[in-house]
C-alpha positions as MATLAB code, in Angstrom:
seq = 'MKMSMLVLIVGVLLVAVPALGGPLAKEQVSGGANWVVHVDVEQFRTTRMHQLARPELENLGIEKKLRDFATLFSFHPIDDLRDVTIYGKGQDRKKAVALIEGTFDKERLLALLGMAPEHEDIQYGDIMLHKWVDESKKDCDGAGQTTYCCFYQDDLIVMGAGLDGVKHAVDVLDGTTADAANQVFSQAIENAKGVFLQVMANNIRETIADHPKAAVLKQADRFALAAGEAQGKFYIDWRLTAKSEEVAQAINKILDGIIAFAMLTGEEDPKLAELAAMVELSCQQNIVRVYFESDPACVVKFLVERCECPSKIVEEILKP';
ca = [
      20.528    2.050   -8.824;
      17.073    2.732   -7.316;
      16.497   -0.426   -5.372;
      14.540    1.514   -3.213;
      11.727    0.639   -6.017;
      11.038   -2.206   -3.845;
       9.131    0.062   -1.320;
       7.463    1.660   -4.208;
       5.973   -1.546   -5.869;
       3.032   -0.898   -4.121;
       2.647    2.475   -5.763;
       3.304    0.683   -8.940;
       0.584   -1.468   -8.858;
      -1.847    1.189   -7.437;
      -0.981    3.497  -10.600;
      -1.484    0.447  -12.781;
      -4.710   -1.045  -11.251;
      -6.927   -0.184   -8.201;
      -5.214   -2.445   -6.003;
      -3.491   -5.586   -5.661;
      -0.453  -13.562   -0.916;
      -1.916  -14.157    1.738;
      -3.952  -12.314    4.418;
      -2.348  -10.063    6.903;
      -0.213  -11.817    9.421;
      -0.236   -9.337   12.326;
       2.277  -11.484   14.076;
       4.598  -10.056   11.431;
       3.889   -6.319   12.251;
       5.537   -4.488   15.240;
       3.324   -4.242   18.242;
       4.435   -0.373   18.432;
       3.101   -0.052   14.910;
       0.051    2.565   14.681;
      -0.550    2.067   10.873;
      -0.224   -0.827    8.480;
      -0.917   -1.180    4.831;
      -1.093   -4.856    3.296;
      -1.500   -5.811   -0.256;
      -2.551   -9.435   -1.083;
      -1.131   -9.933   -4.774;
      -2.111  -13.768   -4.519;
      -5.785  -12.871   -3.820;
      -5.701  -10.176   -6.262;
      -4.525  -12.455   -9.039;
      -7.651  -14.673   -8.630;
     -10.256  -11.814   -9.303;
     -11.915  -10.736  -12.268;
     -10.322   -7.418  -11.752;
      -7.260   -8.898  -12.369;
      -8.336  -10.547  -15.458;
      -9.598   -7.411  -16.791;
      -6.727   -5.211  -15.768;
      -3.976   -7.231  -17.382;
      -4.823   -6.543  -21.008;
      -5.116   -3.180  -20.351;
      -1.871   -3.031  -18.663;
      -0.541   -4.585  -22.131;
      -2.462   -1.859  -24.024;
      -0.735    1.219  -21.868;
       2.700   -0.016  -22.170;
       2.582   -0.796  -18.554;
       3.409   -4.628  -19.178;
       6.348   -4.479  -21.167;
       7.604   -1.959  -18.334;
       7.061   -4.641  -15.791;
       8.641   -7.525  -17.862;
      11.715   -5.410  -18.287;
      11.978   -4.913  -14.591;
      11.522   -8.667  -14.087;
      14.772   -9.251  -16.717;
      16.501   -7.004  -14.654;
      15.778   -7.846  -11.023;
      14.558  -11.493  -11.629;
      11.025  -11.283  -10.360;
       7.657   -9.689  -11.796;
       6.009   -7.171   -9.670;
       2.704   -8.697  -10.254;
       3.257  -12.430  -10.953;
       5.852  -13.404   -8.568;
       5.214  -11.157   -5.583;
       2.877  -12.926   -3.015;
       2.073   -9.975   -0.646;
       3.475   -6.550    0.612;
       2.999   -5.322    4.123;
       4.275   -1.812    4.973;
       3.810   -0.627    8.455;
       5.453    2.272   10.777;
       4.470    4.626   13.719;
       3.665    8.374   13.103;
       5.001   10.285    9.932;
       8.718    9.226   10.776;
       9.935    7.226    7.624;
      12.642    5.799    9.376;
      10.147    3.888   11.481;
       8.259    2.499    8.464;
       9.240   -1.016    7.214;
       8.084   -3.058    4.250;
       7.959   -6.757    3.984;
       7.978   -7.979    0.395;
       7.012  -11.863    0.188;
       7.562  -13.468   -3.218;
       9.799  -15.791   -5.215;
      13.099  -14.094   -6.113;
      16.559  -14.813   -7.363;
      18.300  -14.000   -4.285;
      21.837  -14.207   -5.467;
      21.038  -12.105   -8.227;
      19.295   -9.489   -6.216;
      22.462   -9.668   -3.633;
      24.763   -9.216   -7.009;
      22.862   -6.041   -7.908;
      22.915   -4.600   -4.518;
      26.529   -5.053   -4.255;
      26.864   -2.894   -7.251;
      24.667   -0.075   -5.388;
      26.483    3.321   -4.578;
      28.045    3.118   -1.101;
      26.927   -0.101   -0.655;
      27.815   -1.798    2.982;
      26.942   -5.176    4.638;
      26.208   -4.958    8.348;
      25.922   -7.879   10.436;
      23.140   -8.536   12.794;
      22.784  -11.842   14.549;
      22.255  -14.234   11.759;
      20.913  -11.799    9.302;
      23.222   -9.704    6.748;
      21.867   -6.426    6.380;
      22.498   -4.489    3.101;
      23.011   -0.611    2.972;
      22.964    1.799   -0.040;
      22.725    5.354   -1.039;
      20.314    6.551   -3.583;
      21.591   10.199   -4.734;
      18.634   10.674   -6.847;
      16.389   11.256   -3.767;
      17.194   13.617   -1.222;
      16.215   13.824    2.299;
      15.370   17.082    4.261;
      18.951   17.743    4.852;
      19.985   17.541    1.400;
      21.792   14.149    1.571;
      20.997   11.110   -0.557;
      18.660    8.606    0.635;
      19.854    5.699    2.471;
      18.005    2.259    2.446;
      18.254   -0.849    4.588;
      17.459   -4.412    3.472;
      17.922   -7.950    4.047;
      16.891  -11.442    3.134;
      15.174  -12.511    6.174;
      14.201  -15.939    4.268;
      14.882  -16.535    0.760;
      11.113  -15.613   -0.077;
      10.753  -12.502    2.464;
      12.639   -9.007    2.094;
      12.847   -6.430    4.879;
      13.142   -3.131    3.839;
      13.341    0.702    5.257;
      14.828    3.869    5.475;
      16.262    3.429    9.006;
      18.792    1.060   10.381;
      16.974    0.628   13.706;
      13.648    0.026   12.038;
      14.915   -2.783   10.045;
      16.531   -4.183   13.071;
      13.451   -4.231   14.918;
      11.533   -5.991   11.924;
      13.635   -8.488   12.153;
      13.640   -8.905   15.845;
       9.583   -9.040   15.210;
       9.942  -11.614   13.072;
      12.317  -13.564   15.360;
       9.869  -13.292   18.032;
      12.170  -11.856   20.392;
       9.985   -8.473   20.646;
       6.275   -7.491   20.821;
       4.307   -8.243   17.672;
       0.888   -6.797   16.635;
      -1.136   -9.886   16.954;
      -3.169   -8.683   19.962;
      -3.394   -5.217   18.589;
      -7.116   -3.925   17.642;
      -6.973   -2.181   14.256;
     -10.394   -2.667   12.527;
     -11.875   -6.161   13.085;
     -14.258   -5.613    9.995;
     -11.399   -4.741    7.905;
      -9.215   -7.139    9.049;
     -11.840  -10.088    8.108;
     -13.420   -8.556    4.988;
     -14.113  -11.068    2.497;
     -12.155  -11.315   -0.924;
      -9.899   -8.363    0.264;
      -6.740   -7.649   -1.368;
      -6.017   -4.226   -0.040;
      -5.914   -3.472    3.560;
      -5.023   -0.078    5.221;
      -5.421    0.505    8.952;
      -4.595    3.295   11.162;
      -4.796    4.250   15.082;
      -4.391    7.408   16.654;
      -4.316    8.837   13.318;
      -3.677   12.507   14.364;
      -0.067   11.622   15.137;
       0.310    9.915   11.657;
      -1.049   12.860    9.617;
       0.010   15.510   11.983;
      -0.502   19.053   10.325;
      -1.168   17.795    6.937;
      -2.968   20.434    5.086;
      -5.438   18.029    3.037;
      -6.351   15.829    5.991;
      -8.604   18.062    8.018;
     -11.440   15.311    8.097;
      -8.946   12.899    9.273;
      -7.621   15.018   12.189;
     -11.169   14.708   13.710;
     -10.679   11.103   13.764;
      -9.434    8.221   16.178;
      -8.978    5.357   13.774;
      -9.051    4.626   10.119;
      -9.700    1.669    8.093;
     -10.420    0.766    4.314;
     -10.655   -2.390    2.532;
     -10.624   -3.010   -1.310;
     -11.571   -6.578   -2.770;
     -13.937   -8.646   -4.606;
     -16.793  -10.696   -3.133;
     -19.334  -12.452   -5.470;
     -18.240  -11.030   -8.492;
     -18.459   -7.367   -7.346;
     -15.352   -4.998   -6.770;
     -16.167   -2.879   -3.113;
     -14.285   -0.354   -1.285;
     -15.148   -0.535    2.340;
     -13.888    2.674    4.100;
     -14.537    3.509    7.983;
     -13.624    6.321    9.868;
     -13.841    6.254   13.943;
     -14.490    9.862   14.974;
     -13.719   11.338   18.668;
     -17.697   11.545   19.156;
     -20.781   10.956   17.522;
     -21.185   15.098   17.139;
     -17.520   14.686   15.160;
     -19.017   11.946   13.099;
     -22.167   13.553   11.901;
     -19.926   16.480   11.026;
     -18.036   14.206    8.917;
     -20.809   12.919    7.518;
     -22.312   15.651    6.295;
     -18.764   16.806    4.621;
     -18.657   13.587    2.908;
     -22.357   13.707    1.781;
     -21.609   16.920    0.228;
     -18.803   15.595   -1.610;
     -20.574   12.775   -2.862;
     -23.495   15.108   -3.980;
     -21.382   17.374   -5.875;
     -19.709   14.069   -7.571;
     -23.202   13.113   -8.627;
     -24.142   16.840   -9.815;
     -21.287   16.716  -12.532;
     -23.687   14.281  -14.788;
     -23.380   16.267  -17.881;
     -19.625   17.086  -17.610;
     -18.222   13.615  -16.198;
     -21.080   11.127  -16.564;
     -19.055    8.199  -15.562;
     -17.941    9.933  -12.505;
     -21.454   10.858  -11.632;
     -22.743    7.177  -12.481;
     -19.771    5.517   -9.915;
     -20.764    8.294   -7.460;
     -24.278    7.179   -7.204;
     -23.286    3.919   -5.997;
     -21.585    5.368   -2.907;
     -23.330    4.106    0.291;
     -22.646    6.790    3.254;
     -23.745    5.868    6.861;
     -22.877    7.105   10.524;
     -23.775    5.207   13.395;
     -22.828    6.360   16.844;
     -19.137    7.492   16.329;
     -18.619    5.390   13.019;
     -18.582    6.739    9.486;
     -18.795    4.346    6.730;
     -18.499    4.710    3.124;
     -19.124    1.795    1.147;
     -18.942    1.534   -2.822;
     -19.553   -1.440   -4.981;
     -19.517   -2.120   -8.623;
     -19.070   -4.409  -11.394;
     -15.129   -4.708  -11.987;
     -15.282   -4.001  -15.528;
     -17.050   -0.481  -14.836;
     -13.943    0.373  -12.536;
     -11.457   -0.967  -14.473;
     -12.711    1.306  -17.419;
     -12.857    4.308  -15.340;
      -9.469    3.890  -14.288;
      -7.644    3.440  -17.576;
      -9.786    6.256  -19.026;
      -8.385    8.678  -16.007;
      -4.984    7.505  -15.732;
      -2.498   10.201  -17.115;
       0.719    8.968  -18.757;
       0.603    5.722  -16.698;
       3.493    4.198  -18.760;
       5.852    7.256  -17.915;
       4.667    6.909  -14.225;
       5.536    3.263  -14.180;
       8.699    3.749  -15.938;
       9.777    6.589  -13.482;
       9.446    4.092  -10.592;
      10.930    1.045  -12.225;
      14.143    2.273  -14.044;
      17.200    1.201  -12.539;
];
């Protein structure tokens, strides 16, 4: 049983729509985390983007998959979730945890957990942790992936791949260990208006390590992205804090070339060229900023046309 799908639910929503409550609560995040992703599902449901996307999900067959998921697991990944926060330190997946807030049938989910392969209950203070193994997914040593989770509250699930990571997350929620309330990620992104997706990371070279496709990020210290809807417009605000002004200028030139290349595809891909023309690129001191703003209808139409086999992707993520 792929109960680890709860961690992947953000991926479902990002496949189905451009992104997904409540604002990021840094006091729920570990003070040792250097990256955090927050999806405010409640905020997304108030947007025009949501109104436009839901009929498309029905047309693509995705809505049926989500309803089937809700029938089995007692909650709908869009309608019943409030927000999802995922945080961690570096690339160690065992230090990453997901906090999932929503309306759940706790007894139903616990009954399903009891049927999971190699299920085990682990008492931690007043909290009961649950462990199971997913043999369909393998760790680097060839063993099935182990997942741990608990109901911290009836409406809050904590989940992760490492027992110590989940215990630490419980301690953060209990207030017995340091949280990230005073940690600075990106104030502009934290306070963005109408935001439903936030991605922020400090010391990002530690996180991406030697990833072959992240050469630009290796030259930066801080990464921040917000996606949302304000004054009827969908926007993406992406900021990169480089190691120096010289590095920032170099990154700016690389990104300028990528945007220019996308704009030159006008004859072959006019819609991509049109959206690329809406991108604003700027560089001030050691901060590079990429800002995109568009009517939500244009973005939804573009994504629906580009999404390859979305129903099959969602079905693979959601299937038990």
